[in-house]
C-alpha positions as CSV (number, residue, x, y, z in Angstrom):
1,M,0.0,0.0,0.0
2,T,1.6,3.3,-1.1
3,D,-1.0,5.8,0.1
4,G,0.9,6.4,3.3
5,L,4.3,6.8,1.7
6,W,6.1,10.1,1.3
7,A,8.4,10.9,-1.6
8,V,12.0,11.5,-0.7
9,R,14.2,13.9,-2.7
10,L,17.9,14.2,-2.3
11,S,19.5,17.5,-2.9
12,A,22.6,17.7,-5.1
13,A,24.6,18.3,-1.8
14,A,23.1,15.2,-0.2
15,Q,23.9,13.1,-3.2
16,G,27.5,14.5,-3.1
17,D,27.7,13.7,0.6
18,F,26.6,10.1,-0.1
19,N,29.3,9.7,-2.8
20,D,32.0,11.3,-0.6
21,I,31.1,9.1,2.4
22,L,31.3,6.0,0.4
23,R,34.6,7.0,-1.3
24,W,36.1,7.7,2.2
25,T,34.7,4.4,3.6
26,L,36.1,2.5,0.6
27,R,39.6,4.0,1.0
28,H,39.8,3.4,4.8
29,F,37.8,0.2,5.3
30,G,37.6,-1.6,1.9
31,P,34.8,-2.5,-0.5
32,E,32.8,-4.8,1.8
33,Q,32.4,-2.1,4.4
34,A,31.6,0.5,1.8
35,R,28.8,-1.8,0.5
36,I,27.4,-2.3,4.0
37,Y,27.6,1.5,4.8
38,A,25.9,2.3,1.4
39,E,23.0,0.1,2.6
40,T,23.0,1.7,6.0
41,L,22.8,5.2,4.5
42,S,20.2,4.1,1.9
43,D,18.0,2.4,4.5
44,A,18.0,5.5,6.7
45,V,16.9,7.7,3.7
46,A,14.4,5.1,2.5
47,A,12.9,5.0,6.0
48,L,11.8,8.6,5.6
49,T,9.0,7.4,3.3
50,A,7.1,6.5,6.4
51,G,6.6,10.2,7.1
52,P,6.7,12.4,10.3
53,S,5.7,9.6,12.7
54,L,9.0,7.7,12.0
55,A,10.7,6.7,15.2
56,G,14.1,8.4,15.7
57,V,13.3,11.6,13.9
58,V,14.5,14.6,16.0
59,A,13.3,18.2,15.4
60,R,16.3,20.5,15.2
61,D,14.6,23.9,15.6
62,E,17.6,25.0,17.7
63,I,19.5,25.0,14.4
64,E,16.8,26.1,12.1
65,E,13.0,26.0,12.3
66,G,11.5,23.1,10.4
67,L,14.8,21.1,10.2
68,F,14.9,17.5,11.3
69,T,17.5,14.8,11.7
70,L,17.6,11.0,11.6
71,H,20.7,9.2,12.7
72,V,21.7,6.3,10.4
73,A,22.6,4.2,13.4
74,R,19.3,2.5,13.8
75,D,17.6,-0.9,13.5
76,G,20.8,-2.7,14.6
77,R,23.0,-0.8,12.1
78,R,26.1,1.2,13.1
79,G,27.0,4.5,11.7
80,R,28.1,8.1,12.5
81,H,26.0,10.1,10.1
82,F,22.8,12.2,10.2
83,V,20.3,12.6,7.5
84,L,19.3,16.3,7.6
85,F,15.9,17.0,6.1
86,R,12.7,19.0,5.9
87,W,9.1,17.7,5.6
88,G,7.1,19.2,2.7
89,D,3.8,18.5,1.1
90,R,4.0,14.7,1.2
91,T,7.7,15.0,0.4
92,V,10.9,14.8,2.3
93,D,13.7,17.0,1.1
94,V,17.0,15.5,2.2
95,L,19.4,18.5,2.5
96,R,22.7,16.8,3.6
97,L,24.2,13.6,5.0
98,L,26.7,14.7,7.6
99,H,29.0,13.1,10.2
100,D,27.7,13.4,13.7
101,A,30.9,15.2,14.8
102,M,30.4,18.0,12.4
103,D,29.0,21.5,13.2
104,L,25.6,20.9,11.5
105,P,24.6,24.6,11.1
106,R,27.8,25.3,9.2
107,H,26.9,22.8,6.5
108,L,23.3,23.7,5.8
109,P,22.2,25.5,2.7
110,P,20.8,29.1,3.3
111,P,17.1,29.1,4.3
112,A,14.6,29.4,1.5
113,K,13.2,32.9,1.1
114,D,9.5,33.5,1.1
115,H,8.3,35.3,-2.0
């Protein structure tokens, strides 16, 4: 049943983050770990199709109103990255995939301007 599913869109920055994370993982931990971490990241992004009631979603209004994070370390998987996103009209806009030790506000795109 797809009525309850939300569409997930990755920004160019988020897609670049995904590629950079996997290149780094491949270089430091090898192809098998890169494959596993690609699944971990992909699973966290795909989980966002469940919408706002998804367990583990944290409102990050202290950074910017309407910003949310989901840590990729969930469902028995290990990882050190956050998915940063906003909810839209039945869409999830993934802004970045950032390491949990990073200064998150420093890596966000500028807020969208109202008309």
